[in-house]
C-alpha atoms as an extended CHARMM CRD file, in Angstrom:
* protein
*
       176  EXT
         1         1  MET       CA             94.5000000000      132.4510000000      111.8090000000  PROA      1               0.0000000000
         2         2  ASN       CA             93.5200000000      131.7800000000      108.2070000000  PROA      2               0.0000000000
         3         3  MET       CA             93.8180000000      128.0330000000      107.5290000000  PROA      3               0.0000000000
         4         4  LYS       CA             94.8420000000      128.6950000000      103.9060000000  PROA      4               0.0000000000
         5         5  VAL       CA             97.9360000000      130.4970000000      105.2370000000  PROA      5               0.0000000000
         6         6  LEU       CA             98.6230000000      128.3990000000      108.3460000000  PROA      6               0.0000000000
         7         7  GLY       CA             98.8360000000      125.0500000000      106.5400000000  PROA      7               0.0000000000
         8         8  PRO       CA            101.3000000000      126.0470000000      103.7990000000  PROA      8               0.0000000000
         9         9  ALA       CA            103.3860000000      128.0190000000      106.3240000000  PROA      9               0.0000000000
        10        10  ILE       CA            103.7420000000      124.9370000000      108.5540000000  PROA      10              0.0000000000
        11        11  VAL       CA            104.5030000000      122.7600000000      105.5120000000  PROA      11              0.0000000000
        12        12  ALA       CA            107.2820000000      125.1160000000      104.4040000000  PROA      12              0.0000000000
        13        13  LEU       CA            108.6930000000      125.5340000000      107.9090000000  PROA      13              0.0000000000
        14        14  THR       CA            108.7220000000      121.7660000000      108.4940000000  PROA      14              0.0000000000
        15        15  ALA       CA            110.4820000000      121.0090000000      105.1990000000  PROA      15              0.0000000000
        16        16  ILE       CA            113.0300000000      123.8020000000      105.7670000000  PROA      16              0.0000000000
        17        17  VAL       CA            113.8070000000      122.7310000000      109.3500000000  PROA      17              0.0000000000
        18        18  ASP       CA            114.1910000000      119.1350000000      108.1310000000  PROA      18              0.0000000000
        19        19  GLN       CA            116.6570000000      120.1310000000      105.4100000000  PROA      19              0.0000000000
        20        20  LEU       CA            118.5490000000      122.4960000000      107.7260000000  PROA      20              0.0000000000
        21        21  SER       CA            118.9300000000      119.7410000000      110.3250000000  PROA      21              0.0000000000
        22        22  LYS       CA            120.2160000000      117.2870000000      107.7070000000  PROA      22              0.0000000000
        23        23  TRP       CA            122.6640000000      119.8540000000      106.3360000000  PROA      23              0.0000000000
        24        24  ALA       CA            123.9190000000      120.7480000000      109.8250000000  PROA      24              0.0000000000
        25        25  VAL       CA            124.5240000000      117.1340000000      110.8240000000  PROA      25              0.0000000000
        26        26  LEU       CA            125.8650000000      115.8620000000      107.4870000000  PROA      26              0.0000000000
        27        27  GLU       CA            127.9820000000      118.8800000000      106.5660000000  PROA      27              0.0000000000
        28        28  LYS       CA            128.9630000000      120.4740000000      109.8740000000  PROA      28              0.0000000000
        29        29  LYS       CA            129.2230000000      117.3920000000      112.1010000000  PROA      29              0.0000000000
        30        30  PHE       CA            130.0030000000      114.4030000000      109.8650000000  PROA      30              0.0000000000
        31        31  ARG       CA            131.9450000000      115.7230000000      106.8370000000  PROA      31              0.0000000000
        32        32  PRO       CA            134.8680000000      117.0630000000      108.9260000000  PROA      32              0.0000000000
        33        33  HSD       CA            135.0570000000      113.8070000000      110.9590000000  PROA      33              0.0000000000
        34        34  LEU       CA            135.2830000000      111.7940000000      107.7350000000  PROA      34              0.0000000000
        35        35  GLY       CA            138.1060000000      114.0020000000      106.4290000000  PROA      35              0.0000000000
        36        36  LEU       CA            136.1170000000      115.0610000000      103.3610000000  PROA      36              0.0000000000
        37        37  GLY       CA            137.0550000000      118.7160000000      103.3840000000  PROA      37              0.0000000000
        38        38  ASP       CA            135.1700000000      121.8260000000      104.3310000000  PROA      38              0.0000000000
        39        39  PRO       CA            131.3870000000      121.7730000000      104.7880000000  PROA      39              0.0000000000
        40        40  MET       CA            129.2590000000      123.0500000000      101.9250000000  PROA      40              0.0000000000
        41        41  ARG       CA            127.1810000000      126.1810000000      102.4170000000  PROA      41              0.0000000000
        42        42  PHE       CA            123.4820000000      125.4250000000      102.9280000000  PROA      42              0.0000000000
        43        43  ALA       CA            122.3660000000      126.9320000000       99.5890000000  PROA      43              0.0000000000
        44        44  ASP       CA            125.0880000000      125.0240000000       97.7210000000  PROA      44              0.0000000000
        45        45  TRP       CA            124.1950000000      121.7950000000       99.5240000000  PROA      45              0.0000000000
        46        46  LEU       CA            120.5290000000      122.1950000000       98.5170000000  PROA      46              0.0000000000
        47        47  HSD       CA            121.4020000000      122.9180000000       94.9010000000  PROA      47              0.0000000000
        48        48  ASP       CA            124.3110000000      120.5180000000       94.3300000000  PROA      48              0.0000000000
        49        49  ALA       CA            123.7600000000      117.2700000000       96.2040000000  PROA      49              0.0000000000
        50        50  PRO       CA            127.0940000000      115.9540000000       97.4780000000  PROA      50              0.0000000000
        51        51  ASP       CA            127.9730000000      112.2650000000       97.3960000000  PROA      51              0.0000000000
        52        52  ARG       CA            126.3860000000      110.1790000000      100.1140000000  PROA      52              0.0000000000
        53        53  LEU       CA            128.4490000000      110.1040000000      103.2750000000  PROA      53              0.0000000000
        54        54  SER       CA            129.5460000000      106.7140000000      104.5790000000  PROA      54              0.0000000000
        55        55  PHE       CA            128.3660000000      105.3140000000      107.8870000000  PROA      55              0.0000000000
        56        56  ILE       CA            129.5030000000      107.3100000000      110.8780000000  PROA      56              0.0000000000
        57        57  SER       CA            128.2330000000      107.4700000000      114.4490000000  PROA      57              0.0000000000
        58        58  ARG       CA            129.0060000000      110.0860000000      117.0780000000  PROA      58              0.0000000000
        59        59  PRO       CA            127.7530000000      109.6550000000      120.6660000000  PROA      59              0.0000000000
        60        60  ILE       CA            125.9690000000      112.6750000000      122.1270000000  PROA      60              0.0000000000
        61        61  CYS       CA            124.8340000000      111.2120000000      125.4610000000  PROA      61              0.0000000000
        62        62  SER       CA            124.1250000000      107.7960000000      127.0130000000  PROA      62              0.0000000000
        63        63  MET       CA            120.8870000000      107.3190000000      125.0100000000  PROA      63              0.0000000000
        64        64  PHE       CA            121.4490000000      109.3710000000      121.8600000000  PROA      64              0.0000000000
        65        65  ASN       CA            123.8720000000      109.1920000000      118.9390000000  PROA      65              0.0000000000
        66        66  LEU       CA            124.1020000000      111.0310000000      115.6690000000  PROA      66              0.0000000000
        67        67  THR       CA            124.4050000000      108.1130000000      113.2300000000  PROA      67              0.0000000000
        68        68  MET       CA            124.4810000000      108.4270000000      109.4300000000  PROA      68              0.0000000000
        69        69  VAL       CA            122.1240000000      105.9540000000      107.7800000000  PROA      69              0.0000000000
        70        70  TRP       CA            120.8560000000      106.1240000000      104.1950000000  PROA      70              0.0000000000
        71        71  ASN       CA            117.2670000000      104.8860000000      104.1970000000  PROA      71              0.0000000000
        72        72  GLU       CA            116.2090000000      103.5420000000      100.8200000000  PROA      72              0.0000000000
        73        73  GLY       CA            112.7680000000      102.5920000000      102.1540000000  PROA      73              0.0000000000
        74        74  ILE       CA            110.1330000000      104.6960000000      103.9030000000  PROA      74              0.0000000000
        75        75  SER       CA            109.9270000000      105.9680000000      107.4780000000  PROA      75              0.0000000000
        76        76  PHE       CA            112.0270000000      104.0320000000      109.9760000000  PROA      76              0.0000000000
        77        77  GLY       CA            113.4910000000      101.8150000000      107.2250000000  PROA      77              0.0000000000
        78        78  PHE       CA            110.3360000000       99.9990000000      106.0810000000  PROA      78              0.0000000000
        79        79  LEU       CA            110.1190000000       98.8720000000      102.4140000000  PROA      79              0.0000000000
        80        80  GLN       CA            113.8770000000       99.0190000000      101.7880000000  PROA      80              0.0000000000
        81        81  THR       CA            113.4980000000       97.1490000000       98.4790000000  PROA      81              0.0000000000
        82        82  GLY       CA            110.7480000000       99.3430000000       97.0160000000  PROA      82              0.0000000000
        83        83  GLY       CA            112.9940000000      101.2520000000       94.5920000000  PROA      83              0.0000000000
        84        84  TRP       CA            113.5080000000      105.0020000000       94.9330000000  PROA      84              0.0000000000
        85        85  GLY       CA            111.5530000000      105.8600000000       91.7510000000  PROA      85              0.0000000000
        86        86  PHE       CA            108.4350000000      104.0300000000       92.8600000000  PROA      86              0.0000000000
        87        87  LEU       CA            108.6970000000      105.3840000000       96.3950000000  PROA      87              0.0000000000
        88        88  THR       CA            109.1840000000      108.9420000000       95.1070000000  PROA      88              0.0000000000
        89        89  ILE       CA            106.1500000000      108.7830000000       92.8030000000  PROA      89              0.0000000000
        90        90  ALA       CA            103.9980000000      107.0940000000       95.4510000000  PROA      90              0.0000000000
        91        91  GLY       CA            105.1760000000      109.6440000000       98.0280000000  PROA      91              0.0000000000
        92        92  LEU       CA            104.2850000000      112.5480000000       95.7440000000  PROA      92              0.0000000000
        93        93  ALA       CA            100.8180000000      111.1040000000       95.0900000000  PROA      93              0.0000000000
        94        94  ILE       CA            100.1190000000      110.5520000000       98.7860000000  PROA      94              0.0000000000
        95        95  THR       CA            101.5110000000      113.9900000000       99.6370000000  PROA      95              0.0000000000
        96        96  GLY       CA             99.2370000000      115.5160000000       96.9870000000  PROA      96              0.0000000000
        97        97  PHE       CA             96.2360000000      113.8220000000       98.5880000000  PROA      97              0.0000000000
        98        98  PHE       CA             97.1780000000      115.1810000000      102.0260000000  PROA      98              0.0000000000
        99        99  ALA       CA             97.8140000000      118.6700000000      100.6000000000  PROA      99              0.0000000000
       100       100  PHE       CA             94.3480000000      118.6520000000       98.9960000000  PROA      100             0.0000000000
       101       101  TRP       CA             92.8140000000      117.4850000000      102.2990000000  PROA      101             0.0000000000
       102       102  MET       CA             94.7110000000      120.2010000000      104.1720000000  PROA      102             0.0000000000
       103       103  MET       CA             93.3710000000      122.9490000000      101.9030000000  PROA      103             0.0000000000
       104       104  LYS       CA             89.7910000000      121.7540000000      102.5550000000  PROA      104             0.0000000000
       105       105  ALA       CA             90.2090000000      121.3450000000      106.3330000000  PROA      105             0.0000000000
       106       106  LYS       CA             88.6560000000      123.9230000000      108.6550000000  PROA      106             0.0000000000
       107       107  ASP       CA             89.8430000000      122.7070000000      112.0730000000  PROA      107             0.0000000000
       108       108  THR       CA             93.1730000000      124.1120000000      113.3200000000  PROA      108             0.0000000000
       109       109  LEU       CA             94.3600000000      120.7890000000      114.8000000000  PROA      109             0.0000000000
       110       110  GLU       CA             93.4670000000      118.9730000000      111.6020000000  PROA      110             0.0000000000
       111       111  VAL       CA             95.3880000000      121.5110000000      109.4900000000  PROA      111             0.0000000000
       112       112  LEU       CA             98.3690000000      121.3200000000      111.8600000000  PROA      112             0.0000000000
       113       113  GLY       CA             98.5010000000      117.5110000000      111.7250000000  PROA      113             0.0000000000
       114       114  ILE       CA             98.1710000000      117.3480000000      107.9550000000  PROA      114             0.0000000000
       115       115  ALA       CA            100.7070000000      120.1550000000      107.4420000000  PROA      115             0.0000000000
       116       116  LEU       CA            103.3040000000      118.3250000000      109.5550000000  PROA      116             0.0000000000
       117       117  ILE       CA            102.7270000000      115.1700000000      107.4970000000  PROA      117             0.0000000000
       118       118  VAL       CA            103.0200000000      117.0440000000      104.1810000000  PROA      118             0.0000000000
       119       119  GLY       CA            106.0800000000      119.0400000000      105.2770000000  PROA      119             0.0000000000
       120       120  GLY       CA            107.8310000000      115.9130000000      106.5390000000  PROA      120             0.0000000000
       121       121  ALA       CA            106.9660000000      113.9990000000      103.3890000000  PROA      121             0.0000000000
       122       122  LEU       CA            108.3200000000      116.8020000000      101.1920000000  PROA      122             0.0000000000
       123       123  GLY       CA            111.5600000000      116.9050000000      103.1870000000  PROA      123             0.0000000000
       124       124  ASN       CA            112.0820000000      113.1770000000      102.6510000000  PROA      124             0.0000000000
       125       125  ILE       CA            111.0040000000      113.2990000000       98.9910000000  PROA      125             0.0000000000
       126       126  PHE       CA            113.5530000000      116.0660000000       98.4040000000  PROA      126             0.0000000000
       127       127  ASP       CA            116.2600000000      113.7550000000       99.8150000000  PROA      127             0.0000000000
       128       128  ARG       CA            115.0850000000      110.8390000000       97.7180000000  PROA      128             0.0000000000
       129       129  ILE       CA            115.2370000000      112.9240000000       94.5240000000  PROA      129             0.0000000000
       130       130  ARG       CA            118.6980000000      114.3190000000       95.3620000000  PROA      130             0.0000000000
       131       131  PHE       CA            120.3640000000      111.2810000000       96.9300000000  PROA      131             0.0000000000
       132       132  GLY       CA            118.2420000000      108.2820000000       95.8940000000  PROA      132             0.0000000000
       133       133  ALA       CA            117.6580000000      107.7010000000       99.6200000000  PROA      133             0.0000000000
       134       134  VAL       CA            116.6710000000      109.5890000000      102.7630000000  PROA      134             0.0000000000
       135       135  ALA       CA            119.2780000000      110.8280000000      105.2400000000  PROA      135             0.0000000000
       136       136  ASP       CA            118.4840000000      109.5120000000      108.7280000000  PROA      136             0.0000000000
       137       137  PHE       CA            120.6990000000      110.4420000000      111.6500000000  PROA      137             0.0000000000
       138       138  ILE       CA            118.7960000000      110.4360000000      114.9610000000  PROA      138             0.0000000000
       139       139  ASP       CA            119.7080000000      107.2710000000      116.8680000000  PROA      139             0.0000000000
       140       140  ILE       CA            117.9010000000      106.8080000000      120.1900000000  PROA      140             0.0000000000
       141       141  TYR       CA            118.7100000000      103.6960000000      122.1820000000  PROA      141             0.0000000000
       142       142  TRP       CA            118.6050000000      101.9660000000      125.5390000000  PROA      142             0.0000000000
       143       143  LYS       CA            121.4710000000       99.5990000000      126.3480000000  PROA      143             0.0000000000
       144       144  ASN       CA            121.7090000000       97.3720000000      123.2280000000  PROA      144             0.0000000000
       145       145  TRP       CA            118.2490000000       98.1940000000      121.8320000000  PROA      145             0.0000000000
       146       146  HSD       CA            118.1920000000      100.8900000000      119.1290000000  PROA      146             0.0000000000
       147       147  PHE       CA            115.0510000000      102.5180000000      117.7720000000  PROA      147             0.0000000000
       148       148  PRO       CA            115.3250000000      102.6960000000      113.9520000000  PROA      148             0.0000000000
       149       149  ALA       CA            117.2830000000      105.7930000000      112.9050000000  PROA      149             0.0000000000
       150       150  PHE       CA            115.0820000000      108.6800000000      111.8090000000  PROA      150             0.0000000000
       151       151  ASN       CA            115.1570000000      112.3850000000      110.9880000000  PROA      151             0.0000000000
       152       152  VAL       CA            113.1540000000      115.5580000000      111.6220000000  PROA      152             0.0000000000
       153       153  ALA       CA            110.8100000000      114.7790000000      108.7090000000  PROA      153             0.0000000000
       154       154  ASP       CA            109.9770000000      111.3430000000      110.1360000000  PROA      154             0.0000000000
       155       155  ALA       CA            109.3230000000      112.9190000000      113.5400000000  PROA      155             0.0000000000
       156       156  ALA       CA            107.0440000000      115.5530000000      111.9540000000  PROA      156             0.0000000000
       157       157  ILE       CA            105.0830000000      112.8520000000      110.1210000000  PROA      157             0.0000000000
       158       158  SER       CA            104.6720000000      110.8330000000      113.3310000000  PROA      158             0.0000000000
       159       159  VAL       CA            103.5790000000      113.8840000000      115.3500000000  PROA      159             0.0000000000
       160       160  GLY       CA            101.1920000000      114.8620000000      112.5420000000  PROA      160             0.0000000000
       161       161  VAL       CA             99.5660000000      111.4190000000      112.5600000000  PROA      161             0.0000000000
       162       162  PHE       CA             99.2770000000      111.5580000000      116.3650000000  PROA      162             0.0000000000
       163       163  ILE       CA             97.6040000000      114.9970000000      116.1690000000  PROA      163             0.0000000000
       164       164  LEU       CA             95.1170000000      113.7170000000      113.5650000000  PROA      164             0.0000000000
       165       165  ILE       CA             94.2420000000      110.7280000000      115.7560000000  PROA      165             0.0000000000
       166       166  VAL       CA             93.7270000000      112.9410000000      118.8300000000  PROA      166             0.0000000000
       167       167  GLN       CA             91.7280000000      115.4530000000      116.7790000000  PROA      167             0.0000000000
       168       168  SER       CA             89.4630000000      112.7810000000      115.3110000000  PROA      168             0.0000000000
       169       169  LEU       CA             88.9150000000      111.0040000000      118.6500000000  PROA      169             0.0000000000
       170       170  PHE       CA             88.3790000000      113.9980000000      120.9150000000  PROA      170             0.0000000000
       171       171  PHE       CA             87.7670000000      117.1640000000      118.9100000000  PROA      171             0.0000000000
       172       172  ALA       CA             85.9880000000      116.2230000000      115.6760000000  PROA      172             0.0000000000
       173       173  LYS       CA             82.5060000000      117.6150000000      115.2720000000  PROA      173             0.0000000000
       174       174  ASN       CA             79.8380000000      114.9290000000      115.0160000000  PROA      174             0.0000000000
       175       175  SER       CA             78.3210000000      114.7340000000      111.5630000000  PROA      175             0.0000000000
       176       176  ALA       CA             75.2180000000      112.8960000000      112.8190000000  PROA      176             0.0000000000
């Protein structure tokens, strides 16, 4: 497949799936439980950002909750005091670098990894612009230990980084 098409398609799909997952959990699952009225339609939710929902947690199984957390830092809650303006601008600059790299890449695994990173970053940047923070809701835990809450965008970024590491260690062509 043409890398110039594959990369942007994965970026768009990743960002859309991230936003759809956030809308489904925040509007369909949490809003009714908080007694805040009917859920917004997806297009309306994208266009007119609702107020941030308060903390809520709903158990799904013995190791997984849906838990509403507003992350004002970066992935997994790091840099909470960075300020949303700085983090948004820095995120856009870094995303631009990765997008440029993606358009130059020739290897399918490399394009896939970068595209997941860019798509995830755009999903979180979109939240930060609309809400001043990123909506995290996936809460995985064992007994009393909880992994930091995250979302689909964070997962895409992590998988993208993993793919780039595997690609560079095992599949990169030697330049020597």
